[in-house]
Phi, psi and omega in degrees: 000134176298148187270140185244059188282330188237014193302324182243032184307318184237030183293345180300330181291330174286320183298327184295337185233359182292154174295132183261151176274188185295333180275079185293136176288145176287166178300323180295316179296317180301315181295319181293315182293312180297318179296322178296317179295320177296325177296317177297319178301319180296318180296319180296318180301322179291326185277333187307315181300333178275323182299321184262013177225099186301317181297318180294322180294324183272347182291120182306329183292343179261353188296324180297317180293315180298315181298317179297316181292322177294318178299317180296320178300315180299315182295316181294314181298323183296332186264002178271124184266122179297334180299325178290321178301323179296330180292337176273316192255001185083183186278062181253130186289351182303323180290305183297315180300315184291313183292323179297311180292324179302313180298316180298313188282328175296320177299320179294319180295318179294316179299318180297320179296315181293334179274000179087007178272069192292317184292324177296315179300317181293316183293326178299314181292317182296322184291345188287343186298335178297332179281332171299317179301314181303314184287315189274358174259013177286316181201153180266081178237139180092192184237179184285171182299153184282348183253158191266118180288345180301333179289347183255013183299334183276357178293147179275086184253133169288157182307318181293324177295318180295319178298315180296323179293321178296320179290317182301329179261014172062030173272068192295316181298316179295322180297314181296316180297318180294315179300318180297319180296322180288315183292336177268006182259125177296328180294322180296314179298323181288315187270338181229050185303322182294328183273351186300312180296318179299317178297317182295318180289325175295317179301314179300315181300316183291315185286337179275311187270341180250307180286329179054046188229091182293329181296313179296317180300316181293317180299315181292321179298318179296319179296317181297315185281342179289349180297331177086352181251012177291133178307144187301319184293329177287318178299325179293317175298318184295334175300321177293320179298316181295322178300315180294318183293321177297318178294319181298320181302331184271350184287151172264139181289139175211145181278145177251101190261347183233157176305318180300316180297320179297311183292322178298318180292320179295316178298325177295321177295318180299316181295321177295319179297315181296330178288338180269326185293147175268338176208174194303316184250026176297135183280003177299336180267011186305318183301315180293319179292322177297317178295323179296317180294324178298318178297317183288319178299319178291321181296327181294348176283341185237344180290133188251313189287139180305319180296322178290321177298318179298321178297318179296319179295321177299315181292323175297320177301315180299317181294317184286345171297324179277322183273016189307325187276004178272020178097020182238039185308126177067006177297326179299323179294323178295320178294322178295317179297316180296327177300315179296316181295324185290318183215070188298335182263357177279145180306330182297333182297322179295323178292320177295317180298316181297320179292320178296313180301314180297319181295318180294314180295323177294319183292333182253020177261145178203193183296336181265007179110193181257127182232085181281123181299153181305321182293328178285325175297319179294322177301314180294319180297316180301317181287321181296325180294341180278340186290000000 
């Protein structure tokens, strides 16, 4: 399982300004949740210079400090309650999913460090920034991180790592400018060919769900692709992105005030994506799926009925099956499971169960056949018994 060490490091800034549901958090809850997130941010700031410097992480003289900071991180994360986060953000699984995995993986990272498996511990922490991107590119709410990234300029960061760090700390303008400079650089494509597609898809996610600006996205995409050295498969995907962005530019803004309006609009996005895709999980439809998830994350703040919530979770699962490589590994399965739990006797629950079952069997299939672990079999049985 991919590690989720930093996914909600600075989510408190979103919580401070997000639309709240009817279950308003008390001042005490607000203070505790925000303080916990700020505590995690502080711990991460202390760890970053070691995470991105292998020699410093392995240097015995730093081990006491690293160990102390990891222990503190574990303690702070353990005391943050996802139920309070839901009172800020609505019944959205990003909080619960992230914090649950965060606790598991932080414990693993600390145990590995204490066992002397230093490089594994370091790589686990370093890999987590993609999940910060996933969480903090959902909506532009709140303000940037309280600490100054200029102090981290000397870190040995690859371009994709630097982009993720800027997004994770909500430095959106700097993140977009940096991504644009890299994507328009022939040297970046030459030296980081493997990361080029990831950077481009991250850029699209940020500018669509945070900047909400199809014109800028289209202009930049055209500049990037005009270089002529873009790999053919990426250029083919980008044709779908440009098609969606051109259509978006012509749309008139309208509010989605009811669950039916939200679901109708999301289904319309899905149909547009499917019309662009060459196969089921082709990324040519990313723009439409990203817009759909933005609508659903916002909708979960106001949707009340369990059956409607289950429908929203089902639709999020479908979208994240396609967007899986944007740092949301297996998030679609979590949404399907939550859909069943939310309204087990509603017809939508059976559809969620079927998608979850298919995803699990696909994930554990290989040349030697399908080998579903006992815990996953038990998971499916538990959910099926609820239907």
